[in-house]
VODREN-736480 format. One line per field, with one value per atom (N, C-alpha, C): residue number from 1; residue in three letters; x, y, z. Coordinates in Angstrom, 1 decimal. Atoms other than C-alpha are relative to their C-alpha. Layout:
N
nr NUM; ...;
rest ALA; ...;
px X; ...;
py Y; ...;
pz Z; ...;
This chain:
77
nr 1; 1; 1; 2; 2; 2; 3; 3; 3; 4; 4; 4; 5; 5; 5; 6; 6; 6; 7; 7; 7; 8; 8; 8; 9; 9; 9; 10; 10; 10; 11; 11; 11; 12; 12; 12; 13; 13; 13; 14; 14; 14; 15; 15; 15; 16; 16; 16; 17; 17; 17; 18; 18; 18; 19; 19; 19; 20; 20; 20; 21; 21; 21; 22; 22; 22; 23; 23; 23; 24; 24; 24; 25; 25; 25; 26; 26; 26; 27; 27; 27; 28; 28; 28; 29; 29; 29; 30; 30; 30; 31; 31; 31; 32; 32; 32; 33; 33; 33; 34; 34; 34; 35; 35; 35; 36; 36; 36; 37; 37; 37; 38; 38; 38; 39; 39; 39; 40; 40; 40; 41; 41; 41; 42; 42; 42; 43; 43; 43; 44; 44; 44; 45; 45; 45; 46; 46; 46; 47; 47; 47; 48; 48; 48; 49; 49; 49; 50; 50; 50; 51; 51; 51; 52; 52; 52; 53; 53; 53; 54; 54; 54; 55; 55; 55; 56; 56; 56; 57; 57; 57; 58; 58; 58; 59; 59; 59; 60; 60; 60; 61; 61; 61; 62; 62; 62; 63; 63; 63; 64; 64; 64; 65; 65; 65; 66; 66; 66; 67; 67; 67; 68; 68; 68; 69; 69; 69; 70; 70; 70; 71; 71; 71; 72; 72; 72; 73; 73; 73; 74; 74; 74; 75; 75; 75; 76; 76; 76; 77; 77; 77;
rest MET; MET; MET; LYS; LYS; LYS; ILE; ILE; ILE; HIS; HIS; HIS; ARG; ARG; ARG; VAL; VAL; VAL; LEU; LEU; LEU; PRO; PRO; PRO; LYS; LYS; LYS; TRP; TRP; TRP; VAL; VAL; VAL; TYR; TYR; TYR; PRO; PRO; PRO; LEU; LEU; LEU; ILE; ILE; ILE; ILE; ILE; ILE; ILE; ILE; ILE; PRO; PRO; PRO; TYR; TYR; TYR; ILE; ILE; ILE; ALA; ALA; ALA; VAL; VAL; VAL; PHE; PHE; PHE; TRP; TRP; TRP; VAL; VAL; VAL; SER; SER; SER; SER; SER; SER; TYR; TYR; TYR; ASN; ASN; ASN; THR; THR; THR; ALA; ALA; ALA; ASP; ASP; ASP; PRO; PRO; PRO; ALA; ALA; ALA; LEU; LEU; LEU; PHE; PHE; PHE; GLY; GLY; GLY; ILE; ILE; ILE; PRO; PRO; PRO; TYR; TYR; TYR; PHE; PHE; PHE; TYR; TYR; TYR; TRP; TRP; TRP; TYR; TYR; TYR; GLN; GLN; GLN; LEU; LEU; LEU; LEU; LEU; LEU; TRP; TRP; TRP; VAL; VAL; VAL; LEU; LEU; LEU; ILE; ILE; ILE; SER; SER; SER; MET; MET; MET; GLY; GLY; GLY; ILE; ILE; ILE; LEU; LEU; LEU; ALA; ALA; ALA; ILE; ILE; ILE; ALA; ALA; ALA; TYR; TYR; TYR; PHE; PHE; PHE; ALA; ALA; ALA; LEU; LEU; LEU; ARG; ARG; ARG; GLU; GLU; GLU; VAL; VAL; VAL; PRO; PRO; PRO; GLN; GLN; GLN; ASN; ASN; ASN; GLU; GLU; GLU; ALA; ALA; ALA; ASP; ASP; ASP; ASP; ASP; ASP; GLN; GLN; GLN; ALA; ALA; ALA; SER; SER; SER; ARG; ARG; ARG;
px 0.0; -21.4; 1.5; -1.3; -18.3; 0.2; -0.3; -16.6; 1.0; -0.9; -14.8; 0.5; -0.5; -12.6; -0.1; 0.2; -13.4; 0.6; -0.6; -11.4; -1.0; 0.7; -13.3; 0.7; -0.6; -12.8; 0.9; -0.9; -11.1; 1.4; -1.3; -8.2; 0.9; -0.8; -7.0; 0.8; -1.0; -5.7; 1.1; -1.1; -3.8; 1.1; -1.0; -2.0; 0.8; -0.7; -1.0; 1.0; -0.9; 0.6; 1.4; -1.5; 3.9; 0.6; -0.6; 4.4; 0.3; -0.2; 4.0; 1.2; -1.1; 6.3; 1.4; -1.3; 9.1; 0.4; -0.3; 8.8; 0.3; -0.2; 8.9; 1.4; -1.3; 12.7; 0.5; -0.5; 13.3; -0.4; 0.4; 11.5; 1.0; -0.9; 14.2; 1.5; -1.3; 17.3; 1.0; -0.9; 19.6; 0.7; -0.8; 22.2; -0.4; 0.3; 21.0; -1.5; -0.7; 19.7; 0.3; -0.4; 21.6; -0.6; 0.5; 20.2; 1.0; -1.0; 22.9; 1.1; -1.0; 25.3; -0.5; 0.6; 22.9; -0.6; 0.6; 22.1; -1.5; 1.5; 18.5; -0.6; 0.4; 18.2; -0.3; 0.2; 18.6; -1.0; 1.0; 16.7; -1.4; 1.3; 13.8; -0.7; 0.5; 13.4; -0.3; 0.2; 13.8; -1.2; 1.2; 11.2; -1.3; 1.2; 8.7; -0.2; 0.2; 9.4; -0.9; 0.8; 8.1; -1.4; 1.3; 5.2; -0.9; 0.7; 4.2; -0.4; 0.4; 4.2; -1.2; 1.2; 1.7; -1.2; 1.2; -0.5; -0.5; 0.5; -0.6; -0.6; 0.6; -1.4; -1.5; 1.4; -4.4; -0.8; 0.7; -5.4; -0.4; 0.3; -5.2; -1.1; 1.0; -7.3; -1.3; 1.2; -9.8; -0.8; 0.6; -10.5; -1.3; 1.2; -14.1; -0.3; 0.5; -15.4; -1.5; 1.4; -18.6; -0.4; 0.5; -20.7; 0.1; -0.2; -20.3; -1.0; 1.0; -23.6; 0.2; -0.2; -22.8; 1.3; -1.2; -19.3; -0.3; 0.4; -20.8; -0.8; 0.7; -23.2; 0.9; -0.9; -20.4; 0.9; -0.9; -18.2; -0.7; 0.8; -21.0; -0.2; 0.3; -21.3; 1.1;
py -0.7; -2.1; 0.1; -0.3; -0.5; -0.5; 0.5; -2.0; 0.9; -0.8; 0.0; -0.8; 0.6; -1.2; 1.0; -0.8; 0.2; -0.6; 0.5; 0.0; 0.3; -0.3; -0.4; 1.1; -1.2; 2.6; -0.5; 0.5; 0.4; -0.2; 0.2; -0.1; 1.2; -1.2; 3.5; 0.2; -0.2; 3.7; -1.1; 1.0; 0.4; 0.5; -0.5; 2.0; 1.1; -1.1; 5.0; -0.4; 0.5; 3.0; -0.1; 0.1; 2.2; 1.4; -1.4; 5.9; 0.6; -0.6; 7.0; -0.7; 0.7; 4.3; 0.3; -0.2; 5.0; 1.5; -1.4; 8.8; 0.6; -0.4; 9.1; -0.5; 0.5; 8.7; 0.0; -0.1; 9.7; -1.3; 1.2; 6.5; -1.2; 1.1; 4.3; 0.4; -0.5; 6.5; -0.4; 0.5; 4.3; -1.3; 1.2; 1.5; -1.3; 1.2; -0.8; -0.2; 1.3; -3.5; -0.4; 0.5; -5.0; -1.4; 1.3; -8.1; -0.6; 0.7; -10.4; 1.0; -1.0; -7.4; 1.2; -1.1; -5.1; 0.9; -1.0; -1.9; 0.1; -0.1; -1.3; 0.9; -1.0; 1.7; -0.7; 0.6; -0.5; -1.2; 1.2; -3.7; 0.4; -0.5; -1.7; 0.5; -0.4; -0.1; -1.2; 1.2; -3.4; -0.8; 0.7; -5.0; 0.7; -0.7; -2.2; -0.2; 0.3; -3.0; -1.3; 1.2; -6.5; 0.1; -0.2; -5.4; 0.8; -0.8; -2.8; -0.9; 0.9; -5.6; -0.8; 0.7; -7.5; 0.8; -0.9; -4.5; 0.3; -0.3; -3.7; -1.2; 1.2; -7.3; -0.1; -0.1; -7.0; 1.0; -1.0; -3.8; -0.5; 0.5; -5.4; -1.0; 1.0; -8.4; 0.5; -0.6; -6.1; 0.8; -0.7; -4.4; -0.7; 0.5; -4.9; 0.5; -0.5; -4.7; 0.3; -0.4; -2.8; 0.6; -0.6; -1.7; 1.5; -1.4; 1.9; 0.8; -0.8; 3.2; -0.2; 0.1; 1.7; 0.7; -0.8; 3.2; 1.5; -1.4; 6.6; 0.3; -0.2; 6.1; 0.0; 0.0; 5.2; 1.2; -1.2; 8.1; 1.3; -1.2; 10.6; 0.0; 0.1; 9.4; 0.7;
pz -1.3; -22.1; 0.5; -0.5; -20.7; 1.4; -1.4; -17.6; 0.6; -0.7; -15.0; 1.2; -1.2; -12.1; 1.1; -1.2; -8.7; 1.2; -1.2; -5.5; 1.2; -1.2; -2.2; 0.8; -0.8; 0.2; 1.1; -1.0; 2.8; -0.5; 0.5; 0.5; 0.0; 0.1; 0.3; 1.3; -1.1; 3.9; 0.0; 0.0; 3.4; -1.0; 1.0; 0.4; 0.6; -0.6; 2.5; 1.0; -1.1; 5.3; -0.3; 0.4; 3.5; -0.2; 0.2; 2.6; 1.3; -1.4; 6.2; 0.7; -0.7; 7.5; -0.6; 0.6; 5.0; 0.0; 0.0; 4.9; 1.4; -1.4; 8.7; 0.4; -0.1; 8.7; 1.4; -1.3; 12.3; 0.8; -0.7; 13.4; -0.2; 0.2; 11.9; -0.4; 0.3; 11.6; 1.1; -0.9; 13.6; -0.6; 0.6; 12.9; 0.8; -0.8; 15.7; 0.1; 0.0; 15.8; -1.4; 1.3; 13.0; -0.2; 0.3; 11.2; -1.0; 0.9; 9.7; -0.4; 0.3; 9.8; -0.8; 0.8; 7.9; 1.0; -0.9; 9.8; -0.1; -0.1; 10.9; -1.1; 0.9; 8.6; -1.4; 1.3; 5.5; 0.0; 0.0; 6.5; 0.3; -0.2; 7.7; -1.3; 1.3; 4.3; -1.0; 0.9; 2.5; 0.5; -0.5; 4.8; -0.5; 0.5; 3.8; -1.5; 1.5; 0.1; -0.1; 0.0; 0.8; 0.6; -0.6; 3.0; -1.0; 1.0; 0.3; -1.2; 1.1; -2.3; 0.4; -0.4; -0.2; 0.1; -0.1; 0.4; -1.4; 1.4; -3.3; -0.7; 0.5; -4.1; 0.6; -0.6; -1.7; -0.7; 0.7; -3.4; -1.4; 1.3; -6.8; 0.0; 0.0; -5.9; 0.6; -0.5; -4.2; -1.1; 1.1; -7.5; -0.4; 0.4; -8.6; -1.4; 1.3; -12.2; 0.1; -0.1; -12.4; -1.4; 1.2; -15.4; 0.1; 0.1; -16.5; 0.8; -0.7; -15.0; 1.5; -1.5; -11.5; 0.4; -0.3; -11.6; 0.1; -0.1; -12.2; 1.2; -1.3; -9.3; 1.2; -1.1; -7.0; 0.1; 0.0; -8.1; 0.5; -0.4; -7.4; 1.5; -1.5; -3.7; 0.8;
């Protein structure tokens, strides 16, 4: 029996959040406030790297293994 990995539907919006936060440059296109001398523009992006890592870990652990026939049923919905 073949096994497939399936992501629950609630995970997809979580994965999109970091893209929106980083690609919306006008929201963080400033030098202030600085954190330990690092301008906001840079530490904001670095913070999102860490947040994205956490979100992708949640997505990875949310993967479910289902048999082939159940995966086909869920894909058709």
